[in-house]
BATITI-449399 format. One record per atom (N, C-alpha, C): x, y, z; residue in three letters. Coordinates in steps of 0.1 Angstrom, whole numbers, padded with zeros to 4 digits, always signed. Example, Ala and Ser with C-alpha at 12.3 -4.5 7.8 and 13.67 -1.06 7.14 Angstrom:
BEGIN
+0132-0057+0078ALA;+0123-0045+0078ALA;+0132-0033+0078ALA;+0128-0022+0071SER;+0137-0011+0071SER;+0129+0000+0079SER;
% end
This chain:
BEGIN
+1437-1735+1589MET;+1424-1741+1588MET;+1418-1738+1574MET;+1419-1726+1569LYS;+1413-1723+1556LYS;+1419-1731+1545LYS;+1432-1733+1546THR;+1439-1741+1535THR;+1434-1755+1535THR;+1432-1761+1546ARG;+1427-1775+1547ARG;+1413-1775+1541ARG;+1404-1766+1545THR;+1391-1765+1540THR;+1390-1764+1525THR;+1399-1754+1520THR;+1399-1752+1506THR;+1403-1765+1498THR;+1414-1771+1503ILE;+1419-1783+1497ILE;+1408-1794+1498ILE;+1401-1796+1509ALA;+1391-1806+1511ALA;+1380-1803+1501ALA;+1376-1790+1499LEU;+1365-1787+1490LEU;+1370-1789+1475LEU;+1382-1786+1472LEU;+1387-1789+1459LEU;+1387-1804+1456LEU;+1392-1811+1466LEU;+1392-1826+1464LEU;+1378-1831+1462LEU;+1369-1827+1471THR;+1355-1831+1470THR;+1349-1827+1456THR;+1352-1815+1452ALA;+1346-1811+1439ALA;+1352-1819+1428ALA;+1365-1822+1429GLY;+1372-1830+1419GLY;+1366-1844+1418GLY;+1362-1850+1429LEU;+1356-1863+1430LEU;+1341-1862+1425LEU;+1334-1851+1427ALA;+1320-1850+1423ALA;+1319-1848+1408ALA;+1328-1841+1402ALA;+1327-1838+1388ALA;+1327-1850+1379ALA;+1336-1860+1381PRO;+1335-1872+1373PRO;+1322-1880+1375PRO;+1317-1880+1387ALA;+1305-1887+1390ALA;+1293-1881+1382ALA;+1293-1867+1382PHE;+1283-1860+1374PHE;+1284-1863+1359PHE;+1297-1863+1355ALA;+1299-1865+1340ALA;+1295-1879+1336ALA;+1295-1888+1345GLN;+1292-1902+1342GLN;+1277-1904+1343GLN;+1269-1894+1347SER;+1255-1896+1348SER;+1249-1898+1335SER;+1236-1900+1334ASP;+1229-1904+1322ASP;+1225-1891+1314ASP;+1234-1882+1312MET;+1231-1870+1305MET;+1237-1869+1291MET;+1241-1881+1286THR;+1246-1882+1273THR;+1235-1879+1263THR;+1238-1870+1253PRO;+1227-1867+1243PRO;+1222-1880+1237PRO;+1209-1882+1236SER;+1203-1894+1230SER;+1189-1892+1226SER;+1184-1901+1218VAL;+1169-1901+1214VAL;+1165-1915+1215VAL;+1153-1917+1222THR;+1147-1931+1223THR;+1133-1930+1217THR;+1130-1938+1208ALA;+1117-1939+1202ALA;+1114-1952+1196ALA;+1102-1956+1193SER;+1098-1968+1187SER;+1090-1966+1175SER;+1089-1977+1167ASP;+1080-1977+1155ASP;+1066-1973+1160ASP;+1059-1965+1152GLN;+1046-1960+1157GLN;+1037-1956+1146GLN;+1024-1955+1149SER;+1014-1950+1139SER;+1016-1935+1139SER;+1015-1929+1126VAL;+1016-1915+1125VAL;+1003-1910+1118VAL;+0992-1918+1119SER;+0979-1915+1113SER;+0973-1902+1119SER;+0978-1898+1131ASN;+0973-1886+1137ASN;+0981-1873+1134ASN;+0991-1875+1125GLY;+1000-1864+1120GLY;+1011-1860+1130GLY;+1014-1869+1140VAL;+1023-1866+1150VAL;+1033-1879+1152VAL;+1045-1876+1154ILE;+1055-1886+1158ILE;+1061-1883+1171ILE;+1063-1892+1180SER;+1068-1890+1193SER;+1081-1897+1197SER;+1089-1891+1204ALA;+1101-1897+1210ALA;+1098-1899+1225ALA;+1101-1911+1230ASP;+1099-1914+1244ASP;+1107-1905+1253ASP;+1120-1904+1250THR;+1129-1895+1257THR;+1139-1889+1247THR;+1143-1877+1250VAL;+1154-1870+1243VAL;+1162-1863+1253VAL;+1175-1866+1253THR;+1184-1859+1262THR;+1192-1849+1253THR;+1191-1836+1256ALA;+1198-1826+1248ALA;+1208-1818+1257ALA;+1220-1816+1251PRO;+1230-1808+1259PRO;+1227-1794+1260PRO;+1217-1789+1252GLU;+1214-1775+1252GLU;+1200-1773+1247GLU;+1194-1762+1248ASN;+1181-1760+1242ASN;+1182-1762+1227ASN;+1172-1767+1221GLY;+1173-1770+1207GLY;+1160-1776+1201GLY;+1162-1786+1192TRP;+1150-1791+1185TRP;+1152-1806+1183TRP;+1140-1813+1184LEU;+1139-1827+1179LEU;+1135-1825+1164LEU;+1143-1830+1155VAL;+1140-1828+1141VAL;+1137-1841+1135VAL;+1126-1842+1127VAL;+1122-1855+1120VAL;+1126-1853+1105VAL;+1135-1862+1101HIS;+1140-1863+1088HIS;+1134-1875+1081HIS;+1132-1875+1068ARG;+1129-1887+1061ARG;+1143-1894+1059ARG;+1143-1907+1058THR;+1155-1915+1056THR;+1151-1928+1049THR;+1161-1936+1046ASP;+1159-1949+1040ASP;+1169-1959+1044ASP;+1171-1970+1037SER;+1180-1980+1042SER;+1195-1975+1042SER;+1198-1964+1035GLU;+1211-1959+1035GLU;+1214-1951+1047GLU;+1203-1948+1055MET;+1204-1941+1068MET;+1211-1927+1067MET;+1208-1920+1056LYS;+1212-1906+1055LYS;+1200-1897+1058LYS;+1202-1886+1065PRO;+1191-1877+1068PRO;+1186-1871+1055PRO;+1173-1871+1053GLY;+1167-1865+1042GLY;+1160-1852+1046GLY;+1150-1849+1037PRO;+1142-1836+1040PRO;+1135-1837+1054PRO;+1134-1825+1060VAL;+1127-1823+1073VAL;+1112-1824+1071VAL;+1106-1832+1079VAL;+1091-1834+1078VAL;+1084-1831+1092VAL;+1092-1825+1101GLY;+1086-1821+1114GLY;+1097-1817+1124GLY;+1093-1810+1134HIS;+1102-1807+1145HIS;+1094-1803+1158HIS;+1102-1803+1169ALA;+1096-1799+1182ALA;+1107-1793+1190ALA;+1104-1783+1199PRO;+1114-1777+1207PRO;+1118-1786+1218PRO;+1131-1785+1222LEU;+1137-1792+1233LEU;+1143-1783+1243LEU;+1142-1787+1256ARG;+1149-1780+1267ARG;+1162-1787+1269ARG;+1172-1780+1274ALA;+1185-1787+1278ALA;+1182-1797+1289ALA;+1187-1809+1288GLY;+1185-1820+1297GLY;+1176-1830+1292GLY;+1169-1837+1301MET;+1160-1848+1298MET;+1146-1843+1294MET;+1141-1847+1282ASN;+1128-1844+1277ASN;+1120-1857+1275ASN;+1108-1858+1280GLU;+1100-1870+1279GLU;+1088-1867+1270GLU;+1084-1878+1263ASP;+1072-1877+1254ASP;+1072-1865+1245ASP;+1082-1864+1237VAL;+1083-1852+1228VAL;+1076-1855+1216VAL;+1066-1847+1213ALA;+1057-1849+1201ALA;+1060-1838+1190ALA;+1063-1843+1178ALA;+1066-1834+1167ALA;+1054-1835+1157ALA;+1048-1824+1153ILE;+1037-1824+1143ILE;+1044-1826+1129ILE;+1039-1835+1122LEU;+1044-1837+1108LEU;+1039-1827+1099LEU;+1048-1821+1091THR;+1044-1811+1081THR;+1042-1816+1067THR;+1044-1829+1065GLU;+1041-1836+1053GLU;+1034-1849+1056GLU;+1028-1855+1046ASP;+1022-1868+1048ASP;+1033-1878+1049ASP;+1031-1887+1058VAL;+1041-1899+1060VAL;+1033-1911+1059VAL;+1037-1920+1050ALA;+1029-1933+1048ALA;+1034-1944+1057ALA;+1026-1954+1060SER;+1030-1965+1067SER;+1041-1972+1059SER;+1052-1975+1067GLY;+1064-1981+1061GLY;+1075-1971+1058GLY;+1072-1958+1058ASP;+1082-1948+1057ASP;+1092-1949+1069ASP;+1105-1947+1066MET;+1115-1946+1077MET;+1117-1931+1080MET;+1118-1928+1093LEU;+1120-1915+1098LEU;+1132-1915+1108LEU;+1140-1904+1107MET;+1151-1902+1116MET;+1148-1891+1125MET;+1148-1894+1138LEU;+1145-1884+1148LEU;+1159-1880+1154LEU;+1162-1867+1152MET;+1176-1862+1154MET;+1175-1850+1163MET;+1186-1848+1172VAL;+1187-1837+1181VAL;+1195-1826+1173VAL;+1189-1814+1172HIS;+1195-1802+1166HIS;+1197-1792+1177HIS;+1206-1783+1174SER;+1210-1771+1183SER;+1200-1760+1180SER;+1200-1750+1189GLU;+1194-1737+1186GLU;+1204-1727+1181GLU;+1216-1731+1181ALA;+1227-1722+1177ALA;+1228-1719+1162ALA;+1233-1707+1159GLY;+1237-1703+1146GLY;+1226-1696+1138GLY;+1214-1696+1143GLY;+1203-1690+1136GLY;+1202-1675+1140GLY;+1193-1668+1133SER;+1191-1654+1136SER;+1180-1651+1146SER;+1172-1661+1149GLU;+1161-1659+1159GLU;+1160-1671+1168GLU;+1161-1668+1181THR;+1159-1678+1191THR;+1144-1682+1192THR;+1142-1695+1193GLY;+1129-1701+1194GLY;+1122-1703+1180GLY;+1129-1700+1169VAL;+1123-1702+1156VAL;+1132-1712+1149VAL;+1126-1723+1144PHE;+1134-1734+1138PHE;+1138-1729+1124PHE;+1151-1728+1121GLU;+1156-1722+1109GLU;+1164-1731+1100GLU;+1165-1744+1104TYR;+1173-1753+1096TYR;+1167-1757+1083TYR;+1175-1758+1073THR;+1172-1765+1060THR;+1183-1775+1058THR;+1180-1785+1051LEU;+1190-1796+1049LEU;+1203-1791+1044LEU;+1214-1794+1052GLY;+1227-1790+1049GLY;+1231-1776+1055GLY;+1222-1769+1061ALA;+1225-1755+1066ALA;+1232-1756+1080ALA;+1238-1745+1084SER;+1244-1745+1097SER;+1235-1740+1108SER;+1224-1732+1104GLU;+1215-1726+1114GLU;+1207-1738+1120GLU;+1207-1738+1133ASP;+1199-1748+1141ASP;+1203-1762+1136ASP;+1216-1764+1134GLY;+1221-1777+1128GLY;+1222-1788+1138GLY;+1225-1800+1133PRO;+1225-1812+1141PRO;+1236-1811+1152PRO;+1234-1818+1163ILE;+1243-1819+1174ILE;+1251-1832+1171ILE;+1264-1832+1173ARG;+1272-1844+1171ARG;+1279-1847+1184ARG;+1281-1860+1187VAL;+1289-1865+1198VAL;+1300-1874+1192VAL;+1312-1871+1193ASP;+1323-1878+1187ASP;+1321-1880+1172ASP;+1316-1869+1166ASP;+1314-1868+1151ASP;+1302-1876+1147ASP;+1294-1882+1156ASN;+1282-1890+1152ASN;+1270-1881+1155ASN;+1260-1882+1146LEU;+1247-1876+1148LEU;+1240-1882+1160LEU;+1233-1874+1168VAL;+1225-1879+1179VAL;+1211-1881+1173VAL;+1208-1894+1171MET;+1195-1897+1164MET;+1191-1912+1166MET;+1179-1915+1162THR;+1174-1929+1161THR;+1165-1929+1149THR;+1162-1941+1144THR;+1153-1942+1133THR;+1141-1951+1137THR;+1130-1947+1131VAL;+1117-1955+1134VAL;+1110-1957+1121VAL;+1101-1966+1120THR;+1093-1969+1109THR;+1079-1965+1112THR;+1073-1957+1103ALA;+1059-1953+1105ALA;+1050-1966+1103ALA;+1040-1967+1111GLU;+1030-1978+1110GLU;+1017-1974+1105GLU;
% end
């Protein structure tokens, strides 16, 4: 009896794991063009594979991440209405890249330590692609 139960549980677990893996927990950022006149930029949803940061980079038509102009903490999993306070003036028409960064590699948990090109609290990648979206400030 125990063998059949164990096999049944293993088979059930094997079937459940792919279903969970196919759920909507893929790291992502969803945001729209928006006014930043209040000094804040928001992402509608951010799915993070671990605790980390939503980081706001300046960017342009070349779509390379530039200097950091804001950040907000993230919890592992789905985060909704994530607001990052901008640390520099952003003008209407400026392009911003909202990117998911890790909490790993820094010396202090809960303190954003990333600087452009550093490994501390660095970007999260999926299949070597950055997890990000771009918006235009209005």
